[in-house]
C-alpha angles and dihedrals in degrees: 000000000000131000095255091059105035116099109261142191111202101213097193126038135138126228119180112211118252092243091059092048090050091052091051105043094155096056111128102171130092091290090069089064094050098097129134090231092053094051093045089060089056091048090054093046099046106032095253100163099185137008133197115222112214125204124217106228082245115103093194089070097050107037145019093225089059094219132122091238092054090049091053092047090051092049092048090050091054090052096044092054091057120024091209091072124084127171148203125238118254132231126217111191093200082082127064116266089242093056091046090053088053090052091048090051089056091054093056090064081079115067091214090077110081106166149349127268125214119188107183095184093055095043092046089227128119113245090236095052118122092253091065091047088068091052091047091052089052091050093051093047092050097035095241127153121234122210113208124198106232115173109115111216121261092257090053099031094139099024108124090195092061115123095256104027117146089238091059090045089053093052090049094048092049089063093055115055112206096019112151112216137180111203104210121220092012089275091295115252090341087075093129088067093041096054089064093061123101093235147100119262131210119208095215120143095348101072098079090042091054091051092048090053105032106020128235099290095052092043089052089052092049092052090050090053088061091049127236091253090066102042126099125196107239136149110189086226126220093017126081136147092218111020129063114239097252091057102042098097095046090047092052094049093046090053097044093047088062093056123098097236117141118234089257090053091047091055090048093054097036099052119330097077091048093047091054095044097045094035092231 
């Protein structure tokens, strides 16, 4: 079986609500590709059975009311129009952490919400700041998974003090026993720190960048260091630092088809790990 045909859950995609697209008709960057219709075509073409829509911790990207409630309503609407979509709750640090936890609690009345997303770079807040401790405590109490953006910027590629560095994630996790975390993008090029964490890891965005830097063989070795039981298929569509939106899926499948994963391991990465984590 190859990666185009195997059943998949894409654990990290971005869909911009229709109202935001309508308000920005001249957009010609990656955001213009981030439509539900565009991603549905890929699901039909490549046997992607479910996809998890991730917010940005930036309400201006996900609503025209610019409020956390409007963001959540827009995300729920995306999911209700196509049962294959699920989503993560957003965080808006203009609000207190306590009020955000109350907003998050409201989202989980809807089964389409299956986790919480923290994006330290967009919020301008270190992942191990006290604000995020309150959200972590909520997640532990209610047994919810948190996905954390972790791809330090090019200028701070190896800076362990960067907002979202794996080292900071580790310090934060150490304070919250039982916290379930997805480290997005494998921690970027600080993956040697990330691999030590007791977490799940999505391969979104970073996979083509690893191959460009390390080659297929080394990238294969890196993924095996994380362990197939901890990896989640994910693309970050339509965003990539090295691949244009229309070519992301084909690039991922071309890379993964060159890996040495057994069919059992492929199923684990492509959908079984996500099904168990998200309780689909």
